[in-house]
Each structure stands twice: as structure tokens, then as C-alpha cells.
N, C-alpha and C positions, 0 to 999 in steps of 0.2 A: 351728540344728538342722538335723539331716539330714533330707532329703526322704523317705527310706526308713524312716522309723521305722515299728517294728511297731505293731499295735493296742495291745498292753499296754504299749509305751513312753509311747504318746501318753495313753493312761488317765492314767499317772502324771506327764503333763506340765502345768506350769500357764501354757506359752507357747504352747499349739496355738490358732492363729489363728481356727480355725472351731469353734463349739461342737459338741462330742463328741457330745450325744445327737442333734443334727440330722443329722450325718455318719452315724451308725450306724442310724437310722430310715430311711436312705435307701441303705443298703447300699453304701457307698464301700469299696473295697478299700484304696486307699492315701489318705494324709491329705496335704493341701498348703495352702498360703496361699491367701487369697481372690482373688489374682491369678491363680493358676494353674489351668488348665484340667484336671478331673479327671474322666474318664470312668466311668460305672457298672460295678460288675463284669460278667463274664459268668457265665451259670448254665446248667446242663444239667439237664433232667429226661428219664426214660424211663419210660413207662406202659405196661405188660405186659398185655396183654389176656387171654391165655391161652385155649385150646380153639378156636383158628382163628375164622374169620368165615363169613358165607354167602356163600359164595365168588362166585356168579353174580350178587348183588346189592351186595356191597362194594365191588366194582373197578368203574372206569371201563372202558370197551371198550378193549381192548390197541391198537388202532390209533389210537384217538381222542385222540391226544396233544396237547401244548401247553396254550394257556390257555383254549381254547374248548371243551373237552371236557363231555360231557353229565354232570351230578353224579349219582353213584350214588344210587338211591332210598332204601337204607336209612340213609343218611348226610344226608338233607335237612335236619337240624337244623343242620348245619354248613356248608351252603352260604351263610349269612350272611357267613362268613368265607373263602369261597372264593379271595380275593385274597391272604390271608394263610397260606395252607397249600400243600403240594404232596404229591401222590401219587406214590409210588415203586414200579413194579413190577419183576418178575423178579428180585429180590434172592433169595439163599440161602446157607445154609453148606453148603459141600462135604461137611463131615464128618457133616452130620445126617442118620442113617439109622434112628433110632428113633423113632416117632411118640409113644411112649409116655414121651418124655424132656422133654417139654413144654418148659418157658421155661429148663431147665439151660443150655443153650448159647447162649440168645438174644444175650446181651450178651458172649458170650467168642468164639464161632467155633472152639471148642477140638475137638480130635479126641479122643473118650474113650478110644479105643484106642492113643495115641500112644506110650505106655511097654509095652514088651513084657511079658506075664506079668500084667498089671492090667487087669482089665475096666471101672475106671473112672478117668479123668484129665481135669481141667478146668484153666483158667488163669484170670488175672485178667479181671474183666469191665471194658468201656470206662467205666463209671461211677466204678470205684475209680482207674482211671488217671487220669481226669480230675480226681478228688477229690486226688489227691497235688499237683496244682499249684493247682486253684481253692479247696482246702479249706485252706492253709495259715495263713490269717489270720482264719479264722471259728471261733466257738466249737466247731463241729460239722465235721469233716472231710466228713462226707455224712451223710445219713440215709436209711434204708431204712423203707418203709413196705410192709404187706402184708396179706393178708385174715387174719382170724381163722379157726381151724380148719385144715382143709385147705388147701394150696396151691391158687394160682388153676388149675392145671392137675390138682388132684387128687392130688399128689405130697407129703406129707408136711406136718406141722402147721407153721403160720405162716411158711412159707420165705419169704425175700425172693429179689430177682433178682440180688443182688450177689454176687461171689466175690473172694477176695482174691488176692494174688501167689502163694500156694501153692496156689490152686485150690482154696480151702475156703470153704464157704458162709458170709456176713457174716448176722449175726442181723439181724431187722427188727421194727418196732413195728407188732402187728398189731390195734390198736383206735385209734380217735381219741383215746380217753382216755390211752393209753399215750403217743401221739405229742405230745398238749398238756402234759403233765406233763413230759416230756423237753425240750420246746422252750421253755416259757413257765413253769413253775412254779419260783419260787426255792427253792432249799435252805434250810429251817428252821435245820438244825443249825448250831451256831456255828462260824465259821470255823477256830479252833484246833483244834476237834474233827475238823473234815473233812482238815485238814493232818496231823493224827495219825493218820488213817486210812489216808490216803496213803501215810504213812511206813511204817505197818505192811504194806501191800500190797508196797511196794518192798522191805522186808526179807525178807519171804516168798519174793520173787522171787529174791534175791540167794542165801538158803538153797538153794532149788530149783536155781539154776543152778548153784553150788559143788558141789552131791552129784552131779547129771547130768554136770559135767565129769568127775569123779573115776571115774564108772563108764564113761565114753567111753574110757578107757584100756585097758578089760578086755574089750571086745566085738569083734564082727566087723564087717566093712566094711558088711553089709547093715544091721545094726543101729546102725550108726554115721551111714548115711544117714538112718534114722528119727529118730535122736536129734538130726540136724541141723535137719529139719524142726520137731522140738520145740522147738530154740532160737530158730527163727525166729518161732515162735508166741510164745515168752516176750518176744522183741524187740519183738514188735508191741505186747503188753501193756505194756511199759515207755514206748513212745511214746505210747499213750494215756493213762498216768498222767501223763506229762509235760505233755502238752497240758491234761489236766483240770486239773493245777496251775496253769498259767500263767492259768486264767480262774477259779479259786477265788474272787477277789475282786472279779470283774467282775459288775454287776448285771445281768441278763436284761432286754433292752430291749421296751417295749410298741409294737406295730405300729400303724399309723396308723388302722386300725379294729380295736380291741380283741378279740379272741375269747374266748368264755366257755367254760369246761369241757364238753366235749361229753355227752351223758347215756351210761351204761352201755351201755343196750340198743341202740345204734346199730348196725345191719348192713345189708348190700347196697348198695342205690342211694343211699340216704339216707346212709350212712357215706361213700360216694364224694365226695359234695359237701362235707362236713366234711372230709376229708382234702385236697380242694383249698383249701378255705379256710386250713387250716394250712400249706400250701406256700406260699401267697402271703403269710400273715402272716410266716412264718420269713424268707423272702426280703426283705421290708421292713425287717427288722430286722437282716438279714445274719447271720443265727444259722448258715446254711449257703448253699451255692452248688450243691450236687449232691444230686439227688432220685431214688431210683427208686420206683415204686409199683406193687406186684402188686396188680392191681385183683381184687377178689373177683367169682366167675362162679356157683359153686352158690348163695351167699347172694344175691346179686345177682338172678338169675333167680327165686328162691324170694321175694324181696321183692317183685316185681312180679306174684306171683300164679301162677307156673308151678310144677306138682307133679311134677317130673322132676329129675334129676341133670344137673348140667353135662355130663358124660359121655355120657349118654343123649342130650341135647340135640346134642351135636356130631356124633353119627351120623345126621344128618337127611337125609331124601330129600324126603319131601313131608308134609303133614297136620300135626300138632300140633308135633312136633319141629321142623319148618322155621319156623313160626310162633314159636315161642320162640327160636330161632335169630336170626331176624329183629328181634324184639323187643328182644333183648340188643343187637344193632348199633345200633338206634335209639337207645337209651338210653345206650351209650358214646359215640355222637355227641351227645347231649345234654350229657352231662358234660364232654366236650371243650370245646363251645362255650360252656358256663358258666365253665370254668377259663379260656379266652382270653379271656372278656368281663372276670372280674375281673383279669387280668393287664393287659390293656389300661387298665383304669380305676385302676390303681396306679401313681402318678406317681414318678418319680426326681427327684433333686436339680437335675439340669440339663434337666427339661422332657420328659425322654423317659419311656417306660413300662417296667415289668417286661418286658412282651411284648416290646419292642424289643431287650432285652439278654439274651434266654433262648430257649434252644434245646429244643424240646419234641418227642419222638418217641413216638408212640402206635403199637403194634405186636405182634407176637407171631411166634414161630419156627414157627408152624403155619399152614398155608394152609387146610385144611379136613380133617376127618376125621383121617387119618393122614399127609396128605400134607404134604412138608416144602419143597417148591420154592413159589417166587414169595411169599415172607412178607408178610404184609400189612404194609404202612409207611406211615405218614403222618407228615410233618414240618411244624413250624409254629414260629414265632418268630422273631426277628431276630438271634438271639445268635451264629450260626455263618457269615452272609454268604450264605445259600441265596438264589435266585432263588425266590420263592414265587409262587404262584397258578397252578401247572402240573400236568400229569399226564405222568410220564415214565416209558418204558417200556426199561429198561436192556437191554443185551445178553445172550443167554443166558449161564448160569454166572456171572452177575457177584456177587461176593462180598457179602453184606450188611455184611461188615466194611469194605468200600469207603466205606460210609456211615459208619460209626464213625469210621473215619480222617478222612473229610472234616470231620466235626463237631469232632474233636479239634482239628485245624489251624486251624479255624476260629474258635475259643474260643481261640486262643494257646496250647495245649499242644503242645509239641514231642514229635513222633513221627514216625518214618520208616516205620513199619508198624505195624498192629495185627491180630492172629489171623491169618487166610488172606488179609489184602487184597492186592490186585494194582494198587492206585491208589487215587484219591480220589473216584470218582464225579463228574467234572468235569461231568456234564452238569446238576448241582444249580446250577452257577455260570454257565451259559448262559441268557442272557434272551430 
């Protein structure tokens, strides 16, 4: 039997030497005999905070670098994990000029004015580039989580952080209930009916493509460019349909600690904890290896008793607005602390933990108010080979995309550059 069999092939094989449920429960990327050493897969997670931070409280002092830095006061809940995380200061996107763009370019680093005559342009986000490699053998290529209602920076309903290769937004799951059913609920519709439904969708696509190609012979170059973009969208749908078909007869697996269906009324801080549980459970069964989570801000501070909008809070100076901003930072730290605990407690088949094989970034494109320099950035997890436990202050005008490129390469993804990167932020690999 070939050693590079796909998951689907192994599912249909009677000669696999390791029980399939055991392997899937612990997230193996490839299958091997008991005599072969198989490393757990790499995973990548981006947690987007939105609306900046309480700048003079969130960061360590800029000259207090290395391992013995004074831990920031509003992040005290995270100090128990200080040896397992690193602060990276002074990163930025050179093209970010609009404080109201929020998280739009956080994971892309794109120049919105790159195309003459257009007021908006975006490119693929780092998570989606990672997913093209890490998501090949999982049921879901990637999972996008986000807050219900307004996006985490106030711009648009239920927006995720992800952007596809055409620079178009990728839809997200905006409630724990939606995420739960997507990840763990088995389809009750009979297999034959689901197959017929897929065939019907494919038939509709074939008809649409045929009609579009006939139109393409009669239109201008400008319209042909738009039509080509449309074709790319259809191809993406075809890829998703093909993957869905591959997994039609594969039962969804149960994680080590089965999760119950969340309540419909979860919002804010409580919602964040459930989303963390769902991400851990999904990694345990290897449902996906790439996540983005656009964390709530409006509903989060409201759930903690604040009676103001996230936008109002972000324009703090002193008094109640500043108090709410600091409260938000403290609870984001509590959230990440609990998330790290859960990943450390979840064991892989080789004895390592989910934490050892996962790269987690918590951050935002916004420093404070409308300032876009020095993007708040925390990295943790052992998936990309970081030297953790340090405070790093990068050189002026260091692209945030240098960090994204470092993470891609460290996670085994071939990439010569990403966004406006100029290198791979080598400071992260210096002990």
C-alpha cells in the first residue's frame, strides 16, 4: 500500500495498520504503519481583536526587550504563560492609511489603491494561503468564525477576517450554534439525496459557464476582465463541490471531550469561550487545520456591563472609556489564557499537545484610536518554530507581513514572499 494514501482512500481500505478512528481523533495528516513515526499536523489560528488596545498598558516598554521584560498590567491573566508567548512590537502595513478600514487588511497587507481607477482592492489573506496547503486533507479547508451582527470593527454584518485569491471576503460562521452544526452535526439527509443535490448544483454551474462563455465572444475587454473574475468564482465553487463530494460518506468524528450544542442566546465574552472550545474540538478530530476568529467587541464589552459602543470606547483618553478599554484588554487576556490551557491539555497521539503543533496569533491592524503603526501582536504555540517567552521590538517600518511569511515557512508552506514582506522576521528565531 502506498504511504501517501489520501484520507478518503484509507477510509475505504481494509488493510490500514492503525485504527482509523484513533488516527482521526488525534489529527494525523498522513497514515502510516505502526513502525513509522508520523508527526502531528501543523495548525494555524488568527484571533483578531479589532478596535486597537489600551496602548500605554498593553505593550511592554519598548526598550524592555528579551526574556525578562515587565509584563503589561492589563494582560496579567496571561503571565502564567509568559514562557510560551512572545510580544512583537513595531510591525505595520505600509499601505494602511485609513483607521476606519479596521481588520480589512490585517491578514493581507494589501494596497487598497493598487489598481488605478479603483477605490478598493484586496488580496488573499495569509490564512487562506496557508489553507491551500494545510487544508488539502481535512473535511474543511479552513473555518472562519466571527461575531454576530456588526463586524468586530463596526464595519458590516458578520464579516470574517479571510479574503480569497481574488481579494473577495470569505463568509464566516457568526454564532457558536452555526459553528457547532457546521463542524459536528451529521447530515440527516440520505446519502443518495445529497449526491443528487450536488449533481444538480454541478449541472447548474455547467449551464451558467456555457452561457457565460458564449457572452464572452461579444463583449469589450473591460467586460471580459469582469467575466474572467466571474469564471474564477465559479471555479472556486466547483472546487468546494468536489471536496464536499469526497466527504459525503465520511462520518464526522467525536472529539476527546464531546461538545454539546451551544445555546442560541450566547453573546459576547461567554460566546468567545465556546468558540475556543469548538476550535479545540475541531482540531482534535482534524476537521480543519486553519482558523480565523474575528472576536466580538461591541457584544463583548456589553456582556461585561459597559453601556457604550466599541467605537466610543476606542476613543478613550481617561475616565469611563479608558476603564472599559482596559476591561476589554483584561478579558481578551483571560480568553487567550483559557485557550492556551485547553490546547495544552489536549494530547496528540505522539504525546505532544495541540499547543505544541499550533501557531496562534492574537492581534489587530489598529494600534489605538485611528493609529495604524505598531500593530498589537502576540504570538504563541509551537507550530512555527518561534523562540517564545520574549519581547521583541522590530526595526522601524518592519512589515507585519514579515511575521506572516515567517509563520507560513515555519508551518511547512512554500512561499517566497507574502504581501509587502521584505523578509521573515528572523528575530523570532533568535534564542
